VONUKE-126465 format. One record per atom (N, C-alpha, C): x, y, z; residue in three letters. Coordinates in steps of 0.1 Angstrom, whole numbers, plus 2048, in hexadecimal, padded with zeros to 3 digits. Atoms other than C-alpha are relative to their C-alpha. Layout:
REM residues N
XYZALA
...
***
This chain:
REM residues 345
80C802807MET
7CB874940MET
8007F67F6MET
80080C80ATHR
7C485692ETHR
7F68057F3THR
8067F780DGLN
7BB861909GLN
7EF7F67FEGLN
80B803806ALA
7998578FAALA
8017F37F6ALA
80080780EARG
7978368E0ARG
7FA8057F7ARG
8087FC811LEU
79383A8C1LEU
7F57FE7FCLEU
80C80E807ASN
7718298B1ASN
8078027F2ASN
7FC7FE810VAL
77F81E88DVAL
7F87F57FCVAL
807809805VAL
76B80C874VAL
8077F87F7VAL
7FA806808GLN
77D7F085CGLN
7F57FD7F5GLN
809802809TRP
7727F483CTRP
8067F47F1TRP
7FF807809ALA
7737D4826ALA
80D7F5808ALA
7F380A7FATHR
7887B282ETHR
8037F67F7THR
80080D807GLY
7987A4813GLY
81380080CGLY
7F78057F8ASN
7BD79D81EASN
806808806ASN
7F97F87FEILE
7CC7BE827ILE
7F280380FILE
80B7F77F7GLY
7A97C783AGLY
7FD7FA80CGLY
8008077EFTHR
7A47A884FTHR
80E800805THR
7F27FA7F7ARG
7CB7AF85EARG
7FB80D803ARG
8057EB7F6ALA
7BE7D7866ALA
7F47F7809ALA
8128027F1LEU
7987C887ALEU
8127F8808LEU
7F78087F4ARG
7B57AE88BARG
80780C806ARG
7FB7F77F7GLY
7CB7CF891GLY
7FE80B808GLY
8087F47F9VAL
7AE7E889EVAL
7FB7F680EVAL
8068007FCILE
79F7CD8AEILE
8097FD812ILE
7F18007F3GLU
7C47C88C6GLU
802807804GLU
7F97F67FEHIS
7CA7E58C7HIS
7FC80580BHIS
8047FC7F7PRO
7CC7F68E3PRO
7FD80F809PRO
8057F17FFALA
7C281D8DFALA
7F17FC7EFALA
80D7FC809LEU
7A78148C3LEU
7F57F2802LEU
80C8087F8ASN
7888058C8ASN
7F37FE7F2ASN
80980480ALEU
7757F38A7LEU
7F47FD800LEU
8107FD7FDALA
7528028A5ALA
7F97FA7F0ALA
804807809GLY
74A7F0883GLY
8077F97F6GLY
7F680780CLEU
7527DE864LEU
7F67FC7F5LEU
80B80380DTYR
7447E2841TYR
80A7F77F9TYR
805808803VAL
7437C782DVAL
8008017F1VAL
80680080DHIS
7417C0805HIS
7F17F47FDHIS
80680D805SER
73479B803SER
7F4804808SER
80F805800GLU
70F78F808GLU
8057F6816GLU
80080E7F7ASP
71F77181FASP
80980480FASP
7F67FD7F1LYS
735786839LYS
7F180C801LYS
80B7F47FAASP
7167A0842ASP
7F67F880FASP
8068067F6GLY
70C79B864GLY
8067F4805GLY
7F48077F6ALA
72A78786DALA
807808808ALA
7F87F77F5ASP
73F79388FASP
80E8057F8ASP
7F6802802ALA
75B7A3887ALA
8107F67FFALA
7F880F7F6GLY
77578B89FGLY
7FE7F47F4GLY
80480D801THR
76477088DTHR
80E8007F0THR
7F97FE80CLEU
77377E865LEU
80A802807LEU
7F4801806CYS
79778586ECYS
8067F680ACYS
7FD80E7F6GLY
795761889GLY
80780580CGLY
8047FF7F4LEU
7947708A9LEU
7F2800809LEU
8097FD7FAGLY
77D7738C4GLY
7F38077FBGLY
80A7F680ALYS
75C7828BDLYS
7FD81180BLYS
8047F57F9THR
7557A58C9THR
7F6808800THR
80F7F57FBGLY
7307B18C6GLY
8028067F0GLY
8017F280CVAL
7377C58A3VAL
7FD7F47F9VAL
80780480DTHR
7217B8886THR
80B8057F3THR
7F97FA80BALA
7337BD863ALA
7EF8067F8ALA
8117F4809THR
7177D384BTHR
8068027F4THR
7FB7FF810ARG
7157D8826ARG
7F680D804ARG
8087EF804SER
7077FC82CSER
80980C808SER
7F47EE7FBILE
71981E82CILE
7F680780CILE
8077FD7F9GLU
6F982A840GLU
8047FA80CGLU
7FD8067F2ASP
70181285CASP
80D80A809ASP
7F67FA7FEVAL
72381D85DVAL
800814804VAL
7FC7EF7FFLEU
721844858LEU
7F580280FLEU
8057FF7FCASP
70783E871ASP
808800815ASP
7F28007F1LEU
724837890LEU
804807802LEU
7F97F5801GLY
731854889GLY
80D801808GLY
7F08057FFALA
75784288AALA
807810802ALA
7F87F1802ASP
77685A892ASP
8047FB7F6ASP
7F480580BCYS
787843873CYS
7FA7F57F8CYS
7FF807806VAL
78083185AVAL
80F7FA7F9VAL
7F6807807LEU
79B81384FLEU
7FA7FA7F4LEU
801803807TYR
795813829TYR
8017FB7F7TYR
7F780D807MET
79F7F0816MET
7F37FF7F9MET
80580780CPRO
7897ED7F7PRO
80B7FA7F7PRO
7F880080BARG
7947E07D4ARG
80580A7F7ARG
7FF7F880CALA
78C7FB7C4ALA
7F981080CALA
8097F37F7CYS
7838247D7CYS
7F68037F7CYS
80B7F8804ASP
7668337D3ASP
7FB809807ASP
7FB7F07FATYR
76985A7D2TYR
7EC80380BTYR
8087FE7FFASP
74385B7DEASP
7FD7FA810ASP
7FF8077F0GLU
7478417FCGLU
80880B809GLU
7F87F57FFVAL
763859801VAL
7FC80E80AVAL
8047F0801CYS
75687A802CYS
7F780180ACYS
80B7FF7F6ARG
73786D819ARG
8087F980CARG
7FC8077F8LEU
74F85C830LEU
80880D809LEU
8007FB7F3LEU
76087B839LEU
7F880D7FDLEU
80B7F47FAGLU
742895836GLU
7FB7FF80BGLU
8077FF7F0ALA
735885854ALA
808801808ALA
7FE7FE7F1GLY
74E889868GLY
8097F6804GLY
7FA80D807THR
76286A861THR
8118037FCTHR
7F5808808ASN
78886585DASN
8047F97F7ASN
7FC80780DILE
799855842ILE
80D7F4800ILE
7F6807805VAL
7BB83E845VAL
7FB7F07F2VAL
80180980CTHR
7B9829824THR
8107F97F7THR
7F8801803THR
7CE810813THR
8018017EFTHR
8067FE80AARG
7C181A7F0ARG
80B8077FFARG
7F57F6801GLY
7DB82F7DEGLY
7FE80D7F9GLY
8037F980DGLU
7CA84B7CDGLU
80381080BGLU
8057F87FCPHE
7CD8627EBPHE
814805808PHE
7F87FC7FBHIS
7F58667EEHIS
80D809803HIS
7F97F5805ARG
7FE8827DEARG
7F880C7FDARG
80B7FD804PRO
7E389B7DCPRO
8018077F1PRO
7FD7FA80BALA
7F58AF7BEALA
7FC7F67F5ALA
80180D810SER
7F288A7A9SER
7F77FF7FESER
80D8067FFMET
7D18867AFMET
7F78097F4MET
80A7F5804LYS
7B8891797LYS
7F980E7FFLYS
8057F87F8PRO
7AA8B179DPRO
7F48007FFPRO
80D8027FCALA
7868AE799ALA
8007F880FALA
7F980B7F6PHE
78E88B7B5PHE
80480F80APHE
7FC7F87F8ARG
7A38A57C6ARG
7F980C810ARG
80D7F97FAGLU
78B8BE7D0GLU
7F77FF809GLU
806801802ARG
7738AE7D2ARG
8027F8811ARG
7FB8077EEVAL
7808987F4VAL
80780E808VAL
7FC7F57F8GLU
78F8BA7FFGLU
7FA806808GLU
80B7F6804ALA
7718C97FEALA
7F77F7809ALA
8028097F9ALA
7638AC812ALA
8027FE80CALA
7FB8037F8CYS
77D8AC82ACYS
7FD80D80CCYS
8027F47FCGLU
7778CF82FGLU
7F37FB808GLU
80C7FF7F5LYS
7528C983CLYS
7F97F9808LYS
8008057F4GLY
7598AE851GLY
80D803808GLY
7EF7F97FDGLY
77A8BE860GLY
8047F47FAGLY
7F8811801THR
78989A859THR
80A8007F7THR
7F8804809SER
7A388C844SER
8047F77FBSER
7FE813806ILE
7B0870830ILE
8138007F7ILE
7F3801802HIS
7D186282AHIS
8017EB7FEHIS
7F880D803SER
7E4848814SER
80B7F5802SER
7EF80B7FATHR
7F882B822THR
8027F0801THR
7FD80C7FFGLY
808809823GLY
8117FD800GLY
7F2808803SER
8297F781CSER
8058067F8SER
7FB80180FSER
82D7FB7F8SER
7F58057F5SER
7F87F17FAPRO
8238187F1PRO
7FF80480CPRO
8027FC7F3GLY
826828811GLY
80B802808GLY
7ED8007F6PHE
842821828PHE
80A7FF7FAPHE
7F07FF804ILE
85E819812ILE
7FE8077F8ILE
8007F880DSER
85482F7F8SER
7FF80E802SER
7FD7F37FEGLU
85184C80CGLU
803800810GLU
8027FA7F1ALA
85584B833ALA
80E7F9803ALA
7EF804801VAL
87883782CVAL
8098077F9VAL
7FA7F7807PRO
88084B814PRO
80A80E805PRO
8017F27F7LEU
87986F82CLEU
80C7F780BLEU
7F87FF7F6VAL
88E85E847VAL
810800800VAL
7F380180BLEU
8AC857833LEU
804810800LEU
7FB7F1804SER
8AF87982ASER
80280B807SER
7FB7F97EDSER
8AE88684FSER
8107FF803SER
7F07FF7FDILE
8D788084AILE
8048067F2ILE
7F67FD80EGLN
8DD88C827GLN
7FD8107FFGLN
8007F7804ARG
8E68AC81BARG
8008027F3ARG
7FD801813ARG
8EE8A27FAARG
7FB7F47FCARG
7FF80B804LEU
8DA88C7EBLEU
8017FD7F0LEU
803807811ASP
8DF87B7C6ASP
7F57FB7FBASP
80A807807SER
8CA85E7C2SER
7FD7F7807SER
8038067F6LEU
8B58497D7LEU
7F87F57F8LEU
80880F80DTHR
8AB8237C7THR
7F67FE80CTHR
80880B7FAILE
88F8117D9ILE
8017EE7F6ILE
80380D7FFSER
8907EB7D1SER
7F77F9801SER
80E8077F5GLU
8727D77D9GLU
8047EE7F8GLU
7FE80F803PHE
8777AD7D6PHE
7F67FA803PHE
80780C7F8ALA
85B7927DBALA
7FC7F37F5ALA
80380D802ASP
85F76E7D6ASP
7F37F8802ASP
80F806803LEU
83D7617C8LEU
8047F1802LEU
80080A808SER
8497407C4SER
7FA7F2805SER
8058057F5ARG
8367367E3ARG
7EF7FE802ARG
8127F67FFARG
81874A7DFARG
7F77F27FAARG
80780A80EASP
7FC7327D6ASP
7F0809800ASP
8117F6809SER
7E274A7C4SER
8028007F4SER
7FB802810PRO
7E173E7A6PRO
7F480E7FAPRO
8087F6805GLY
7C775979FGLY
80880D7FDGLY
7F67F57FELEU
7DF7747A8LEU
8048007FALEU
7F1801805LEU
80076579ALEU
7FA7FE7EDLEU
7FA7FE80FPHE
7F275F778PHE
7F38057F2PHE
8037F980AGLU
7D1771770GLU
80280B802GLU
7FD7EF7FBVAL
7D7793781VAL
80C8007FDVAL
7F07FF7FFMET
7FE79377FMET
8027FA7F2MET
7FF80180FGLY
7FF78575CGLY
80E7F3802GLY
7FC807801PHE
81976A76BPHE
8017F37F4PHE
802807806GLY
82074C752GLY
7F78007F4GLY
8027F6812ARG
81576072EARG
80F7FE7FAARG
7F77FA80APRO
829764716PRO
8018117FDPRO
7F57F2803PRO
842784713PRO
7F380E7FDPRO
8027F580CALA
82A7956F8ALA
7F4802807ALA
80A7FC7F6ASP
811798715ASP
800809801ASP
8017F87FBPHE
81D7AD722PHE
80A80D7F6PHE
8007F8809ASP
81A7D070FASP
80780E80FASP
7FF7F47F3GLU
82A7F5724GLU
7F5803807GLU
8097FE7F7ARG
80A7FE730ARG
7FA7F680EARG
8018067F6ARG
8077E0742ARG
8097FE806ARG
7F78007F3LEU
82A7E2754LEU
80480B801LEU
7FC7EF7FASER
82C80A758SER
7F180780ASER
80A7F57F6HIS
80E80B76DHIS
80580580DHIS
7FD8007F7GLY
82780C78AGLY
7FE818804GLY
7FD7F2804ARG
82883477DARG
7F380A80BARG
80C7FA7F3VAL
80483B793VAL
7FE7FA80CVAL
8028087F7SER
8088217ABSER
80D80A80ESER
7F67FA7F4PHE
82F8327BBPHE
80080B7FAPHE
8037F6808GLY
8318507A2GLY
7FB80B808GLY
8017F27F5PRO
8208697BFPRO
80A7FF809PRO
7F38037F1SER
8378587DCSER
80B8097FASER
7F47F680ALEU
8538657C7LEU
7FF80C802LEU
7FE7F8802GLU
8488827C3GLU
7FE80880EGLU
8037FE7F7LEU
83D8887E2LEU
80D80180DLEU
7F38037FCVAL
85E87E7EFVAL
80C8107FBVAL
7F97F2805ALA
86E8977D9ALA
7FD810805ALA
8007EE7F7ASP
8598B77E6ASP
7FD80280CASP
7FD8057F2ALA
85F8AF80BALA
8128067FEALA
7F27FE7FELEU
8848B0800LEU
8028107F5LEU
7FE7F5805GLY
8818D17ECGLY
8028007F1GLY
7FF80280ETHR
8878C37C8THR
7F67FE7FCTHR
805804806PRO
86D8C17B8PRO
8007F97F4PRO
7F980F80BLEU
86C8A179BLEU
7FA8067F0LEU
8007F8810ASP
86E8AD774ASP
7F77F97FCASP
80980980AALA
85988F768ALA
8017F180BALA
8018067FDILE
852870770ILE
8017F17FAILE
80180B808GLU
85A84E75EGLU
8017F2805GLU
7FC80C800ALA
85382B75EALA
8007F67F4ALA
7FA80E808SER
85B809750SER
7FE7F1804SER
7FB8097FDGLY
8577E9751GLY
8057F47F6GLY
7FA808809GLU
8677C8743GLU
7FC7F380AGLU
80080F801VAL
8647A1746VAL
80B7F67FCVAL
7F980D803ALA
87A78174BALA
7F77F07FFALA
808813803VAL
871759740VAL
8057FD807VAL
7FB80D7FETHR
87873B74FTHR
8077FB7F4THR
7FB80480CPRO
89272B739PRO
7F97ED803PRO
8068097FEARG
87D70C745ARG
7F37FB808ARG
8108017FAGLU
85E6FD752GLU
803800816GLU
7FD8057EDVAL
85B700779VAL
7F6803801VAL
80B7FF7F6THR
8406FB792THR
7FF809810THR
7FF7F97F6ILE
8367137ABILE
7F47FA80AILE
80B8047F9ALA
81D7127C6ALA
7F48027F9ALA
80D802804ALA
80271E7B0ALA
7FD7FE7F4ALA
802802808GLY
80870F794GLY
80D7F97F7GLY
7F57FE809THR
821709772THR
80480C7FCTHR
7FE7F180FLEU
83172475ELEU
80B7F57F4LEU
7F880580FLYS
83B70F73FLYS
80F8077FALYS
7EE7FB805ALA
863718733ALA
7FB80F7F5ALA
8097EE80DGLY
85D73E71CGLY
7FA809807GLY
80C7F07FBTHR
84574C733THR
805804807THR
7FB7F37EFVAL
84776974AVAL
7FF7FE80DVAL
7FB80A7F7ALA
85775D76BALA
80680F808ALA
7FC7F17F1ALA
862783779ALA
7F680B7F8ALA
8067F3806GLN
8527A5772GLN
80E80D809GLN
7FB7F87F9ARG
8677C377BARG
7FD8107FAARG
8067FA7FELEU
8587E477ELEU
80A80E803LEU
7F97F77FCTHR
86B804780THR
7FB8117FDTHR
8087F2800VAL
85F82B789VAL
80980A806VAL
7F17F8800SER
87C845783SER
7F680D806SER
8077F07FCGLY
87286A78FGLY
81180A802GLY
7F57F9802LEU
88A88277ELEU
80280C800LEU
7FD7EF7FBARG
89C8A3784ARG
80B8047F8ARG
7F57FE80AASP
8AF8B4768ASP
8057F17FCASP
7FB80E80CGLY
8AF894751GLY
8037F780BGLY
7F58077F7ARG
8BF87F76EARG
7F37F580CARG
80B8037F9ALA
8AA867783ALA
8037FE80FALA
7FA7F77F9VAL
8B08717A5VAL
7F77F380FVAL
80E8067F6LEU
88F85B7B7LEU
8007F57F8LEU
80580B809ARG
8898357ACARG
7F97F9806ARG
80B8097FAPHE
86F81E7B4PHE
8047F07FAPHE
7FD80B80AARG
8797F67A2ARG
7FD7F380CARG
8058057FBALA
8617DD7ACALA
8077F27F5ALA
7FD80D805LEU
8707B57A4LEU
7F67FB806LEU
80680B7FCTRP
85479D7A6TRP
8027F17FATRP
7FF80C80ATYR
86077A79DTYR
7FE7ED804TYR
80580C7FBCYS
85575379FCYS
80A7F6803CYS
7F0808803THR
87974679ATHR
807806801THR
7F97F7803PRO
89675679EPRO
8107F97F0PRO
7FD80A80CASP
8A373E77DASP
7FD8077EFASP
8077FF808LEU
89D758763LEU
8098037F3LEU
7F77FB80DASP
8A676473FASP
7F880F7FCASP
7F87FF7F9PRO
8B077C743PRO
806801809PRO
8038037F2ALA
8BF779760ALA
805809801ALA
8007EF7FBTRP
8BA794778TRP
8047FB80ETRP
7F68027F1ASP
8C979C79DASP
7F37FD804ASP
8097FB7F0VAL
8AD7907B5VAL
8047FD80FVAL
7FD8047F3ARG
8A978E7D7ARG
7F77F9807ARG
8098027FAASP
8977847F2ASP
7F8805804ASP
80B7FC7FFTHR
87678E7F9THR
80580A80CTHR
7FF7F37F8GLY
8777B4807GLY
80480E7F8GLY
7FB7EE80BTRP
8897D7800TRP
80F8027FETRP
7F47FA801HIS
8AB7E77F9HIS
7FB80A7FEHIS
7FB7F5800VAL
8B58097FDVAL
8088037FAVAL
7F47FF802ASP
8CE8167EAASP
800813803ASP
7FE7F17FEVAL
8D883E7F5VAL
80F8007F9VAL
7F77F0809GLN
8F18587DEGLN
7FE8097FFGLN
7FD7EE7FCGLY
8FC8767EFGLY
80C7FC80BGLY
7F67FE7FCASP
90F880804ASP
8037F9812ASP
8018067FAALA
90886B822ALA
7F77EE7FCALA
80A807806PRO
90084A80CPRO
7FE7F580BPRO
8078057F9LEU
8EE82D819LEU
7FF7F37F7LEU
806816807ASP
8EB802811ASP
7F77F9807ASP
80B8087FBILE
8CB7F481AILE
7FA7F4803ILE
80A80A80BASP
8BC7D381EASP
7F6801808ASP
80B8007F4MET
89A7CF82EMET
7F97F07FBMET
80380E7FFARG
8937A782BARG
7F47FC804ARG
8088017F5PHE
876798836PHE
7FE7F3803PHE
7FC8097FDPRO
87D77B84CPRO
7F57F4802PRO
8108077FAVAL
860766848VAL
7FF7F37F4VAL
7FC81180APRO
86273F831PRO
7F68087F9PRO
8037FD808LEU
854744814LEU
7EE7FA7FFLEU
80F805802GLU
83772E81BGLU
7EF80480EGLU
8057FA7F9ARG
829745833ARG
7FD80F7FDARG
8007F5801MET
82C765821MET
7F48067FEMET
80A800807ALA
80C763813ALA
7F780C80EALA
8107FC7F6GLU
7FA769839GLU
80D809808GLU
7FD7F57FBTHR
814781844THR
80580D7FDTHR
8047EE804SER
81979C82DSER
7F88077FESER
8117F6800PRO
7F77A982EPRO
80280B811PRO
8027FC7F3GLY
8017B5853GLY
80C80E7F8GLY
7F57F6808TYR
8217CE83DTYR
7FB80B803TYR
8087F6808THR
8077DE82DTHR
7F480580FTHR
8137FD7F6ALA
7E67DE84CALA
806809810ALA
7F57FB7F3ASN
7FF7E686AASN
8008127FEASN
8007F2802ARG
80780585AARG
7F480E7FFARG
8107F7803ALA
7E1812852ALA
7FF7FF812ALA
8027FE7EAVAL
7DB80A87AVAL
80680A803VAL
7FC7F77F3ASN
7F381B88CASN
80280E7F7ASN
8057EF808ALA
7EE83B86FALA
7F6809809ALA
80F7F67F7VAL
7CC83F882VAL
80080A80CVAL
8007F57FEPRO
7CF85389APRO
80380F7FFPRO
7F77F4809PHE
7EA86C889PHE
7F68047F8PHE
8067F980CVAL
7D187186EVAL
7F0804808VAL
80B7FD7F9CYS
7AF874887CYS
80880D804CYS
8007F47F8ALA
7C789289DALA
80680B7F3ALA
7FE7F780DALA
7D18A2875ALA
7FC8077FDALA
80A7F2804ALA
7C28C6867ALA
7F57F47F5ALA
80D802808PRO
7A48BE850PRO
80B7FD7F1PRO
7FD800811GLY
7B08B482BGLY
8077EA800GLY
7F9812809ILE
7C2896815ILE
812805804ILE
7F57FE7F8ARG
7E389482CARG
80A7F2801ARG
7F780B808THR
80288581ETHR
8087F980FTHR
7EF8057F6THR
825874832THR
80180C802THR
7F87F37FAILE
834893835ILE
7F580A806ILE
80A7F87F9ASP
8118A6841ASP
8017F880DASP
8058007F8LEU
811893860LEU
80D7F6806LEU
7F28097FAPRO
82988287DPRO
8037F57FDPRO
7FF807800GLN
83F86A87BGLN
7F77F6803GLN
80D80D7FEILE
82284687BILE
8107F680BILE
7F88077F6HIS
82D83489AHIS
7F77F5807HIS
80980C7F6ALA
81C8128ABALA
7FE80A80CALA
8048027EDVAL
8098138D0VAL
8037F47FFVAL
7FA80F801LEU
8157F38D6LEU
7F97F8812LEU
8088097F1GLY
8047F18FEGLY
80280D805GLY
***
């Protein structure tokens, strides 16, 4: 017997949301039921037009009431900021949520008041919510858990993320949001240690699954400068200004880092101090009784990285929809769900 297609609403159409929208429209087991947008100029536009496909007959709305009236199975929730009022209204109405927002990776890491409110909404609506994506998500949870399946002793696991931003033509993102091209003094510890919030819950989730809960999470950051003026796609970095950032989040047990995530984002490999920079992608080092050394590179020309990279995050969220819809009510983590896989035909 053929399984009924799941009705899905895409919420927001930024870089990730637009790619997810395409994924839903083209998915053989999903049906695009609705589209929520934030900007007035997108209101009423056809969903296919907004993501570069043919017309679908589904038009965008700025009204949450319109979305609730659809009675969809799931919302792919991808706004710039999480609105707990929106989230709870959707869950209470019987609509499951898959989100690339990072608030729901590990319930125990959430503020108790928010967690209790969301859990109550899930119970009322018989629904579930799941946070996922590429990083955090795939690389910080799914991959470590799979690699642990061939270990009986895990001494340490380190994930290193590399991103070459030299051909990323996004001045606002690089210079204003990320702070490249600024003096090193502009980067205080608070700015550089935000990885604790982004990746700490993932490390704790993995440790919980392995039965070795962490004692503490530590986060730190550092910057490197370009020793000479360099021009990148987004503009010019003056000599002595920040050209690379390295964030490290460590999960400690018995005073030792057993799980670690490190992100190195750079605009040029010519740095002071000199760092070990690699092509865009991930490197995973596992030390244990079955040691592993794994490289996962993105084999994409840098000029095409901006158009390609959203798929790494959006596709996993789209693929998670059937699993989240089938899950028991509540905040569902990577360890609660079956291994997520794609349905391609």
